[in-house]
GUZARO-597697 format. One record per residue: x, y, z of N, C-alpha, C in turn; residue in three letters. Coordinates in steps of 0.001 Angstrom, whole numbers, plus 500000, padded with zeros to 6 digits. Atoms other than C-alpha are relative to their C-alpha. Layout:
! residues N
XYZXYZXYZALA...
This chain:
! residues 528
500557498743499528462140496863497004500978500673500942MET499045499266499193464234499600498606499403500415501341ASP500341499319498760464197500775502194500351501471499818ASN499778498582500225463862504534502121499795500760501301GLU500117499214498771464374507099504848500445501428499738ALA499521498626500007464720510825505342501313500024500769VAL498673500048499377468396511313506103500540501382500355VAL499491498652499738468904515101506109499053501017499397ALA500691498886500610467543518491505201500891500590498906LYS499237499382501080468568520258501995500951501053500554VAL499200498924499425469851523110504122501176499498500835SER498906500549499186472181520734506019501333499980499253ASP498770500124500786474676520548503157500112501126498988LEU499660499044501053476280523257501061500742499240498905LYS499217500624501062477972522489497756501407499668500512ASP498683500440499549481133520489498438499990499347501358GLY500119500653498697479817519139501746499691498521499842ASP500422501397499901479472515493502686499801499674501469MET500213500438498627478233513739505802499542498559500011LYS500480501373499851477562510247507066498593500031500577GLU501375500128499536473876509411507463499693498510500075VAL500352501412499854472024506174508132498620499734499432ALA501296500537500393469233504237506484499900498648500702VAL499991501191499148468358501648509103501373499854500618GLY498663500233499458471687500103510083501097500223498973GLU499023499799501071473381500955506795500575501409500036THR499324498708500049475954503745506827500065500490498560LYS500091499414501339475554506071503860500802501304499977VAL499326498723500217477748508875502524499109500858499110LEU500830499056500741475645511830501403500867501191499625LEU499185498881500477477323514515499275499173500904499104ALA500671499024500860476189517659497514501028500603499055ARG499082499517501024477896518585494250499204500750498948ILE500691499147500971476725521466492057498481499937500174ASN501422499961499700473359521448493789499292498670499954GLY500606501333500105472761517722493258500513499130501145ILE499647500883498893472729515169496077500302498596499478PHE499594501359500363474491511811495760500174499191501278TYR499856500886498843474533508813498098500712498722499588ALA499274501256500197476962505917498257500127499312501352THR499646500644498736478014503372500853500922500926500771ALA499253499052499196479546505249503751501376499545500421GLY498712500528499575482536502985504350500815499540498800GLU499084500393501071485567502386502138499957498487499803CYS500058501425500304485522499011500392501319499289500285THR498716500623499673489147498421501404499973499442501414HIS500007500451498613489120498278505215498883500627500809TYR501155499466499288485886500070506071500192501368500604GLY499780498654499483487266503549506682498784500887499796GLY501166499107500118484582506225507316500279501125499010PRO499691499067501078484566508205504077499689501448500367LEU500373498633499626482867511231505633501093500697500796ALA498901499413499244486009511743507724501219500266499124GLU498932499704500943488138512073504586499789501352499347GLY500140498745500741488165514772501914499169499796498749SER500785499996501230485821515612499061500410501220499192LEU499706498901500913486932517702496103499436499668498642LYS500693500336501233484722517850493045499241498711500221GLY500675501293499878483503514302492521500855498963500716GLU499038500942499416486514512716494268499918500011501525ARG499968500136498548486246511408497833501179499104500353VAL498773500694499608489376510195499639499824499423501397ILE500134500679498709489301507647502453501094500463500956CYS498996499513499054491049508862505617500973498940500500PRO499135501038499442492565505491506495501182499671499089TRP498925500429500902494539504362503434499909500684498631HIS500078499106501152493577507002500847499545499342498699GLN500713500423501201491517504957498428499160501185499512ALA500779498913500603489812507408496019498836499419499216ASN501187500425500736486293507042494625499336501211499362PHE500888498994500559484002509000492345498684499904500756ASN501168500055499127481156509923494663498688500037499214VAL501228500002500801478666510285491785499732498656499358THR500166501307500651479292506869490229500432498835500871THR499455501047499146481028504944493005501272499375499483GLY498852500631500644483911504093490654501289500205500796ALA498676499903499382487420503410491973500857500963499175ILE499064499102500664489818506234491147501443499696500384LEU498656500353499527492810505155493234499873498846500991GLU499987501071499020493663501978495178500367500572501373PRO499988501461500000493965500248497608498648499306499905PRO501295500662500174490224499611497216499988499222498685ALA500150500819501201489455496836494733498580500061499451LEU501397499925500413485671497231494642499506501435500069ASP500597498677500039483589500279493832498994500162501136ALA501050499724499026481044501937496102498639499821499337LEU501367500017500538477382501086495554499393501397500090PRO500670498694500048475337504142494585498523499793500295VAL501387500132499571471912504637496168499132501109499420PHE500953499036500537468793506432494989499788501150500986LYS500235498807499186468315509979496242498859500792499384VAL501018499082500489465259512164495974499727501054501065ARG500258498866499116464227515495497462498507500297500013VAL501398499593499822460782516285498847499985501228500913GLU499946498771499204460528519881499965501411500224500482GLY498659499820499441463470520337502347500584498675500486ASP499532501307499559463809516586503005500805499294498917ASP499214500848500894466495514413501442499741498555500396ILE500294501412499746465482510760501134500964499126499214LEU499104500960500636467822507881500351499374498622500093VAL500512501363500034466713504412499297501115499010499748GLY498988501041500173468875501320499664499312498658499888ILE500597501337500093468231497660498816499713499423501383PRO500408500575498709466516495684501575501138499256500689GLU498914500776499409469513493418502082501211500879500326LYS498865499128499758471932496340502040501239499513499273GLY498758500340500684475160496414500046501068500982500443VAL498906499148499557478541497762501064501086500181498948THR499004499877501070480569497245497893499383499572498689SER500495500294501340480108496935494163501172499548499138GLN498903500432500875482408494783491990500051500853498737PRO499901499196501220483747496751489035499486499232498797PRO500456500626501238482364496074485580501212499506499218SER498844500605500654484751493676483851499543499074498884MET500331500888501118484766491806480562500615498624500243CYS499412501326499961485733488187479905500843499793498746ARG499176500310501164488082486551477436499121499671498799CYS500671500296501261486889486433473817501072499892498927ASN498870500196500919489585484918471622499646500321498555ARG500393499661501364487567485539468496500190501488499710GLU499841498562500205487741489285469020501409500480500318SER498645499585499638491265489413470510500848498756500233ASP499173501196499921493849486701469910501312500197500738GLY498742499725499304496601488320471959500069499304501360ARG499758500512498657498143487027475189500776501048500785THR499328499086499081498997489447477989500391499201501237PHE499480500751498861501135488096480814500451500971501085VAL499555499243498840501771489448484297500857499079500849ILE499117500766499125504760488103486212499934500633501381VAL500186499484498647503888488542489876498532500139500326GLY501399499942499582500633488288491799499869500732501330ALA500101499162498813501209490895494455499104501191499734GLY500833498803500115499809494403494691499868500457498559ALA500025499490501369500769495515491185499354499008499043ALA500517500995500924500007492255489397498509499795500129GLY501429500211499792496598491729490969499183501185499490ASN500730498826500450495499495297490311500039500124498475MET499892499925501451496762495141486728499048499033499316ALA500892500989500601494823491961485953498560500482500032ALA501358499475499887491596493468487248499780501162499043GLN500157498794500815492187496743485417499939499679498517THR500060500378501420492840495076482067498605499535499614LEU501371500435500291489446493387482237499011501162500141ARG500839498804499915487871496673483377500111500827498725GLU499756499186501187489420498355480340499531499345498708ASP500557500654501178487858495843477975500954499104499252GLY499088500922500667490881493699477142499390498600500010TYR500688501284500129489372490426475838500915498850499588GLU499076501074500333492513488451475026500285499098501188GLY499585500890498917494115485721477094500779500815501016ARG499354499254498929495277487037480465500545499003501022LEU499327500968499136497815485092482541500786500736501074VAL499238499461498873499126486015485986500785498861500638MET499099501070499558502115484045487286500560500337501377ILE499380499829498699503268483578490865500700498720500425THR499299501195499510505828481259492389499424499529501326GLN500674500432498779503737481172495571498834499084499644GLU501098500935500225501014478580495972498691500543500540LYS501190499314499512498429481144497103499531501023498981ARG500535498898500781496123483484495290500467501310500618LEU499539498712499477496982487193495682499424500301501386PRO500431499740498633496828488263499314500518501357500474TYR499741498689499424497098491340501516501344499983500736ASP498661500105499412500849491529502127500234500968501170ARG499752499105498858500833494648504390499482499453501328PRO500593500548498783498698492717506874500932499014500706ASN499148501040499427501467490162507431500743500502501224LEU499197499492498891503592492362509676499156500731501031SER500884499239499118500585494050511264499023499044500695LYS501015500770499297497312492395512323500207498501499960GLY499852501450500124498150488917511040501071499479500954TYR498926500455499119501442488585512887499654500256501462LEU500383499686498629499956490217515974498926499064500542ALA501057500914499580497175487613516045498626500626499998GLY501292499309500030494405490172515528499199499670498749ALA500671500355501251493578488929512007500370498573499636ALA499774501399500332493185485337510876500301499783498526GLY499689500321501396493988483551507606498950500489499010PRO501052499550500911490628484559506132500154501467499612ASP499816498580500297491762488194506196501007500241498886SER498905499790500945494604487618503742499602500041498523LEU500269499987501449493142486721500295499324501290499550PRO500614498802500572492332489750498152498722499658499254LEU501157500479500757489886487785496016499904498488500165ARG500179501442500008488420484331495956500276499418498631GLY499714500688501259489127481762493269498930500288498947GLU501093499766500930485712482419491712500171501320499249GLU499807498706500661486625486030490953500891499845498773PHE499064500154501125489575485061488741499396499108498917TYR500606500904500966487683482217487107498892500696499210ARG501139499382500675484616484310486320500412501129499072SER499527498951500902486731486967484623501130499502499106HIS499011500631500885489002484529482772501399500549500227ASP498631499635499641492144485533484616500688498718500452ILE499287501228499662494450482525484588501080500325501032GLU498986499805498967496490482397487795500818498717500102VAL499119501160499957499436480036487526500742500020501334LEU499406500063498679500386479095491086501224499087500009LEU498830500846499845503737477661492083500856499890498760GLY499214500010501244505358478575488766501134501020500131LYS498840499125499871508865479974489008500539500368498625GLN499422499502501250510047482132486121501511500058500157VAL498538499977499938513727481596485420500609500825498886VAL499455499217501103514051483557482209498880500756499300LYS500859499212500880512303486374480400500886500537498889VAL499270499535501180513639486970476903499157501072499336ASP500815498889500493512337490417476003500012500083498482ALA499915499923501461513544490232472405499096498967499345ALA500809501077500570511814486920471728498574500004500540ALA501293499948499339508817487806473929499603498607500491LYS500216501368499514509120484473475692500411499894501464ALA499749500256498581509048483278479297500320498527500163ILE499650501384499710510756480114480531499837499750501494THR500230500361498610509751478355483750501042498991500476PHE499028500918499412511853476288486139499762498557499571ALA500305501372500411510055473134484989500218499766498513ASP499687500136501421511137473778481392498913500469499057GLY501070499506500856507781474962480107500283501439499562GLU499792498654500527507626478145478057498651500625499656ALA501220499261500310505036480813477351500368501235499211LEU499780498807500818504984483420474602498942501051500346SER500934498928499668503330486796475046500033501098498935TYR500039498807500839502293489886473129500357501251500801HIS499651498897499113502594492266476076500225499426501386SER499602500564498714504228491663479446500143501098501048LEU499781499139498842504035493373482821500856499242501007LEU499130500571498988506875492633485202499663500636501341LEU500355499523498667505680492936488785500340498939501043ALA499642501094499098507632490290490727500307500436501428PRO499715499520498657508238492521493740501459499863500364GLY498624500091499535511333492018495834500228498753500826GLY499604501101499121513223489426497815500590500594501271LYS499495499506498724513919489971501493501497499751500095ALA498561500154499800517574490566502285500243499146501241ARG499771500881498846518775487755504536501086500567500914PRO498938499662499064520957488155507580501222499169499620LEU498808500697500486524472487288506390501111500085501044GLU498986500109498947526445486456509502500158498523500344VAL499869501391499567527809483207510919498818499596500884PRO501128500503499230524960481135512311498647500354499426GLY501281499581500584522307482648510051499193498834499457ALA500714501170500500521434479163508830499302499193501083GLY500673500719498918520152478059512233498483500085499854LEU501466499968500015516473477227512683499512501208500792ALA500661498865499349514118480009513782500674501343499708ASN499481498727500516515984482702511849499181500320498753VAL501007499734501023513452484405509597500216501343499303PHE500353498733500622512727487101507093498483499967499857THR501455499946500158509171488301506556499668500679498685LEU500407499472501295508061488689502967498709499362499516ARG501149500739500514505470486021502247499092499536501133SER500923500567499015502459484518503989500591498748500638ALA499336501174499429504463481319504433501009500427501062ASP499064499483499002507134483356506223499249500346501287ASP500776499584498832504475484825508531499509498791500788ALA500486501206499318503040481396509295501127499315500774ASP498867500622499313506487480078510175500381500777501255ALA499689499164498831507114483009512516498962499781501090ILE501071500222499028503732482548514198500182498655500697VAL499820501335499425504471478858514706501131499979501031ALA498854499976499085507738479722516454499820500991501139ALA500108498845499108506430482717518396499042499762501148ALA500809500180498812505007481391521612500184501156500972GLY499877498914499025504331483871524422501131499698500980SER498892500067499036507097484550526953501319499597499350ASP498735500263500675509718483841524329500718501313499713LYS499180498818500274512524486204523401500282500059498517GLN499765499797501430512787487652519895500963501153499811ALA499109498918500390515519489737518350499679500379498556VAL500266499470501341514610491908515369501239500762499561VAL498785499365500514517630492887513301499603500966498888VAL500370498977500976517012496156511493498789500789500460GLY501106499138499563514881499109512608499337500633498791ALA500711499564501203513139499343509231498507500006500294SER501445500068499784509383499657508749499571498575500304PHE500398501383499755509061495887508522500529499541501360ILE499441500382498724511355495503511524499221500563501172GLY500718499362498891509509497973513730498560499508500097MET501353500550499959506063496707512724500011498595500582GLU499884501358499465507186493165513458500270500025501498THR499720499876498568508583494236516821498719500284500778ALA501268499676499337505209495740517725499073498794500029ALA500918501135500089503263492697516540500430498856500905SER499528501077499129505457490181518357499828500366501470LEU500236499557498623505213492264521517498540499785500388THR501420500228499733501427492114521243499709498523500226LYS500184501441499813501763488323521064500551499519501346ARG499482500393498693503486488343524417501481499686500028GLY498569500251500028507106488018523310500758501200500563LEU499093498943499592509955490030524771500923500288498824LYS499361499675501270511473491876521823501131501001500198VAL498878499065500074514849493526521293500255500332498541THR499705499543501357515524495611518177501461500440499941VAL498596499638500205519120495880516941500101500761498681VAL499874499198501220519957498629514453501317500741499976GLY498678499364500088523175500192513150499992501505500251PRO500065498561499815521963503808513316499579500361501410GLY500373499546498666521338505900516402498489500076500160ALA501449499811499953517665506588515545499411499435498710ILE500598500542501230515420504681513103499316501084499180PRO500748499162500942513876506351510046500569501415499839PHE499415498663500111516287509301510181500007500490498562THR499896499581501402516665509324506394498659500030499283SER501307500018500667512982508755505610498989500922500669THR500979499190499272511029510579508341500640501108500826LEU499325499030499165513637512537510254500193499467501410GLY499694500530498667515162511961513721498918500275501033PRO501032499674499023512299513650515566498913498925500036GLU501032501039500068509723511135514358500585498646500384ILE499348501247499609512195508278514723500101499861501501GLY499902500023498538512751509198518367498622499780500621LYS501351500179499489508991509413518931499582498531499918MET500373501403500167508549505875517575500788499091500946LEU499249500758498993511344504541519789499310500120501358ILE500675499792498714509599506085522794498716499172500081ASP501240500780500040506308504453521731500285498529500271LEU499666501411499822507946501025521530500504499719501410HIS499459500236498656509816501401524792498897500011501056GLN501134499986499075506568502248526580499286498653500034GLU500664501297500086505279498861525418500937498843500334GLN499087501040499555508349496994526619501068499574499021GLY498970500356500979510508496818523477501337500595500438VAL498641499551499680514259497066524127500743500316498707THR499239499615501189516588498806521665501499499918500275PHE498541499975500010520259498202520942500408500690498707ARG499693499214501190520863501026518491501495500325499954MET498582499744500193524270501800517043500840498746500134GLY499280501272499898525171498114517151499639499100498817GLU500204500963501087525459495285514652500124498578500530ARG499919501416499638525059491525514818501306499426499458VAL498755500637500422528378489682514739499766498551499583ALA500285501400500331527027486136514765498795499527500809ARG501069500675499284524205483870515880500556498691500544LEU499511501236499394524741480924518175498837499120500421ALA501032500945499599522792477796519014500351498608499547GLY499785501398500362522627474048518713498875499557499065ASN501025500322500984520649473528515503498946501077499876GLY500994498921499959518274476306516531500624501199500688ARG499399498805499421519157479893517342499664500101501486VAL500165499839498560519666480495521060500475501362500490GLU499497498696499586521526483781521193500510500787498797SER499482499067500999522590486813519172501189500705500624VAL498784499362499498526138488075519648500218501291499217VAL499800498697500636526584491787518924501489500297499847LEU498597499675500231529786493383517695500664500597501238ASP499461499486498742530170494962521137500366498881500974SER499782501137499124530359491477522636498782499647500826GLY501234500271499260526896491711524210499298498772499423THR500711501203500432524955488444524063498532500142500379ILE501441499903499800521169488560523653499383498611499868LEU500731501262500104519047485512524411498929500126498919THR500960499934501106516877484674521400499410498626499700ALA500698501203500454514267482009520717499700500073498512ASP500147499806501435513763483489517289500617501338499621LEU499376498787500544515450486124515115499310500340498686VAL500594499549501262513835488170512397500848501107499411LEU499209498988500695515853490134509843499074500927499226ALA500759498982500728514158493343508733500962500937499310GLY498886499294500643516878494489506373499656500531498617LEU500404499495501307514839495587503377499949498903498956GLY500115500948501115514481493969499982500921500407498860ILE499342499683501265516196493780496647499054499603498871ARG500914500326501097514305493813493327500234498589499473PRO499923501390500473513530490300492097500065499973498483ALA499874499865501460514874490780488574501122499140499412THR498874500792500473517627488184488288499703499145498785GLY500377500882501112515683486238485634499898500745498664PHE500190499230501230515593489063483065501205499905499069LEU498954499970501019517549488916479817499607501002498924GLN500267499049501080517880491555477128499367501288500486GLY500547498772499426516742494296479508501058500595500929VAL498972499414499138519244496725481066499473500266501402PRO500371499799498602519123496752484854500906501048500633LEU499204499059499229520292499433487240500845499247501015ASN499073500639499068522980498744489824499276499308501142ALA500751500614498896520353497970492466499061498901499544ASP500868501040500533518592495496490183498661500497499513GLY501278499431500442515729497850489366499988500195498498SER500225499854501436514323498500485920499475501406499749LEU500435498639500290514041502033484547498839499986499003THR501180499921500864510654502848483010499743501457499629VAL500358498645500394509249505862481173498726500430500727ASP501170499476499288506244507948482212498770499116499841GLN501097500951500175503946505196480907500318498637500613HIS499514501217499346505848502539482923500493498963499002LEU499416500898501008507314501077479744501487499833500246ARG498576500296499889510686499361480006500578499558498659ALA499594500442501327510822498339476354498759499768499151GLY501130500244500883508647497340473435499078498937500595GLU500995500910499407505469495747474832500458499420501332ASP499462500436498713507265495491478163499808501111501027LEU500294499031498952506139497232481346500522499463501337TYR499566500394498662507346497207484952499274500851501028ALA500772499301498974505560498160488155500422499535501380ALA499770500371498615506005498186491897501453500098500418GLY498684499935499363509202497405493793501159500050499010ASP498868500077500930511317496817490693500113501227499103ILE500057498919500985510368499988488790500667501269500509ALA499429498686499729512540503098488819499363500961499002ARG500827499141500839510335505879487508500252501462500343PHE499795498578499783510323509656487203498896500579500874LEU500934499240499182508698511691489944499556501204499167ASP500472498945500901506513514013487835500092501387500630TRP499904498698499338506828516759490445501421500548499985ARG498619499544499891510636516887490587500891499565498844THR499155500532501062511943514915487602501036499017500498GLY499037500928499416513948512707489984499587498560499706GLU500256501428500198514264508999489139499973499329501363ALA500175500548498653512937507165492187499458498574499937ILE500574501343499846511981503687493384499397499940501384ARG500725500000498729509402503173496145499459498602500275ILE500386501370499637508721499925497994498770500012500907GLU501205499970499188505149500386499184498809499448499226HIS501138500726500554501931498457498599499094500869499139TRP500969499179500724499642501266497534500623500567498724ARG499313499525501203502221502682495103500059498900498947LEU499969501125500938502573499222493546498640499813499336ALA501337500103500588498808499100493069499744501134499013GLU500125498886500943498860502539491471500739499681498707GLN499218500389501172501591501312489134499280498928499187HIS500672501086500711499689498138488289498816500497499203GLY501173499459500701496574500091487385500425500823498789ARG499547499165501116498478502582485231500610499147498887LEU499397500867501015500514499896483471498924499280499194ALA501095500686500692497302498026482646499287500945499039ALA500622499022500899495700501171481224500833500157498732HIS499138499793501164498706501616478952500136498751499149ASN500008501243500764498836497955477943498720499908499174MET501291500030500700495181498386476962499870501113498970ALA499991498988501061496095501351474756499541501380500394GLY500518498701499574495060504327476879501042501118500027LYS498912499018500049498469506077476859499882501052501093ALA500092499073498871498206507607480332501357500126500688GLN498729499810499299501293509144481978499835499869501509PRO500017500076498549502210508687485627499789501388500604TRP500265498759499285500680511460487734499490499701501408ARG500481500412498694500090509624490976500737500682501138GLY499388499488498773500818510796494508500297498804500899VAL499670501134499130502712508196496563499416500184501396PRO500542499996498639501233507262499931500358498686500666PHE499865501241499240502103504772502631499590500243501437PHE500334499930498584501126503989506184500753498912500744TRP499402501011499141502752502154509036499225499959501313THR500706500193498733500929500716512053500966499408501010GLU499129500471498929502944500356515241499265500202501318GLN500866500012498818501011499438518376498683500683499647PHE501302499396500276497966501742518488500107501260499154ASP499780498783500779499431504417516215500160499666498512GLN499858500147501448499088504731512439500547501292499423THR499343498852500613501505507109510775499785499946498493LEU500207499910501442500695508273507235501054500910499364GLN498999499210500731502994509735504576499528500158498567TYR500356499750501400502189511365501236501137500742499309VAL498943499366500773504508512502498461501284499204500068GLY498696500670499946508201511703498260501083501053500147TYR498832499136499818511329513399499544501190499123500354ALA498808500805499732514667511598499257500903500701501012SER499304499205498983516176514415501322499292501342500091ASN500715498745499791515123517798502582500922501021500658TRP499275498910499354516377521161503734499428500310501376ASP500700499592498789513811521562506509498758499141500193GLU501291500599499663510934519850508302499224501016500822ILE500868499072499281508106522135509368498961499173500751ILE500932500773499191506088520673512233498798500841500412PHE501229499422499455502496521456513162499434498979500967LYS500498500932498993501052519939516331501066499678501025GLY499133500350498881502878518108519089500438498543499888ASP499491501365500093505134515072518670499845499252501308LEU500116500672498709504998514351522410498590499458500206LYS501387500452499901501226514087522188499643499009498894GLU500209500879501153501594512006518993498801500437499172ARG500989499419500895499359514316517044500678501167499296LYS499190498997500691501246516245514404499943499805498487PHE499706500044501419501905517048510778501444500438499822LEU498621499627500315505427517230509351500106500217498497ALA499890499651501422506106518971506036501473500024499617PHE498614500141500434509315518101504163500256500964498839TYR499775498894500932510729521091502289501377499876499359VAL498747500002500755513389521062499575499956501143498993LYS499947498853500918514437524177497637498739500857500096ASN501171499166499692511583526103499286498709499476499372ASN501196500636500555508995523608498047499648498783500853ARG500430501159499223506944521095500011499917498785499082VAL499978501210500822507644517630498616499232498843500616LEU500655501122499333506066515362501219499488500456501352ALA500509499730498656504211515250504508499761498691500723ALA500329501127499130503899512809507390499008500498501035ALA500999499569499038501021512864509824499557498881500923GLY500541500930499005499741511187512969498870500727500715LEU501148499372499371496258511957514249499381501117499188GLY500542498979500903495522514252511291499611499355498670PHE500312500763501212494010511777508826499294500841498948ASP500715499183500983491615514246507191500947500994499338ARG499035499060500572494400516789506741500937499310499022GLU499126500736500911496540514102505122499304499690498681MET500716500190501268493819513352502574499967501303499215THR499984498706500675493606517068501809501382500282499428ALA498626499794500457497381517192501537500266499240498701MET499793500809501200497406514385498979499298500615498795ALA500739499421501121494751516063496851500594501340499580GLU499327498745500337496446519460497041501290499722499227LEU498779500377500704499636517745495922499685499567498577MET500403500458501344497870516060493004499618501170499116ARG500459498826500753496376519397491947501075501083499901LEU498891499028499969499713521209492497499568501340500588GLU500484498790499332498120523678494889500387500002501487ARG499539500055498618500128523105498038500343501391500524LEU499566498731499426500767525966500439501516500142499918PRO498564499736500016504178527614500331500573499784501401ALA499397500218498678506636526842503147499833501178500950PRO500134498861499090506423530390504488498620500066500635GLU501333500058499407502679529955505002499962498973501128GLU500007501060498994503251526713506904500795500406501236LEU499200499569498849505924528289509101499186500893500925ARG500843499125499187503352530817510259498946499211500773LYS500869500896499250501185527889511331498520500231499854GLY501415499641500093497859529253510102499286499339498825ALA500576500608501191497159526958507139499019498891500388VAL501005501041499835493933524916507239499933499243498673ASP499905500740501256494594522252504600498632499585499483LEU501333500450500401491015520974504571499223501155499385VAL500727498846500523489554524431504065500640500516498717GLU499321499569501232492193525328501467499546499140498820ARG500471500875501066491185522290499433498568500333499633LEU501411499698500247487519523145499802499827501268499183ARG500158498701500649488027526696498587500603500058498599GLN499400499996501342489962525724495439498918500050498930LEU500931499939501137488212526605492198500636499381498779THR
């Protein structure tokens, strides 16, 4: 039996409006579309973001935190990082009252409808190499799409798929425990006949023979293959790099090793002012360590976000006690079995109980045969993410065409990898859908979360709205008099509107933004 309550008046919402209401202690999202009222769970199934603070256009609602997209009439997932759908609740109207009924126990998420394996109806074998963002999302999507053949996901790690972005953020900072990492429990994969081969290292993929060879000599044939192995962290290559307590951060095992070495009042040196480096610096500082960041450039993120935002992030870190040695490089590490100091090329010696290299990644594609690789180790794919006959690639290894500019690009971000995994699965299942996604990423550093939508490898101009000193701003990246991307801090709703305007190709022109009078949320609302 449902609990039912009056949550609003009909006159409270116009078409295209949404608001958060409550039935008892349950948060509900109420929306009005073409005169009809719909109710779903009010919080995103990913991390619990308040959906009413995002954007609604047509039937699509976008979470303000990490931009998961849902259909507000059915609850269905439209875009990751959410893995589960929204539960839909009963709505009825009595006079001017809107009533919503929810189950007595209350539900906050709804697993997607997925099939199981049926070898009698489908004798094929689909294989996914990699169990990260792309691989996990692809496996789920194939079963959502009705693929009933054998489905095998392979990972060299000994863990089920987990939330990798959390490693450098809440997990390393000590704010999130081990239970926060797994994306799904073992029962989920078992109940949907998704075979997860743990601790299996692929040493060869023969695309012509459609065969995979493992390090233990076993082999596996496939009918269709998705390559989603992600990347390998670039190690620090200087004398002394083999000492104990010198780390990279890519896997959960890496994070656990860093945590074990990271007692409070210790000194850490982070080499590389990359996203992983700066997030790690923030997290280790929260743990009570004294952190120094060493980077070769004058200002971090100059080529990705611009020097203004890079300087703002340095200021944020310095306020929290992080020290920077920018414009310098590591010459060597010193210590007796374990790292004790970092020697810079200037001759400066930094005391270090642990060192973390945040130097980026390289695509993990060394095991491929019969497939042409780019100079950086990436794999070029077409608009359907195909790299060859019955061969697909997604995530960190995929070089794909930006549908807005025609530029061949590669992006190393979690949500993009999930978008790729979902699209590749649709195409493996025979749907023939082209890439039309909008890239998005976020970085959390101390108490600030910076968001970015779109992609701009370079730009002619950055148009700022707001105040960087107050850490509340929007930045629009313009190339050839066209907005290609935007970064935002403290403007989450505007960033969701920006992403949807980008998807619909209805962005404001740069001259409008220069005048400073553009309301992105209202512009999206007024689109017909």
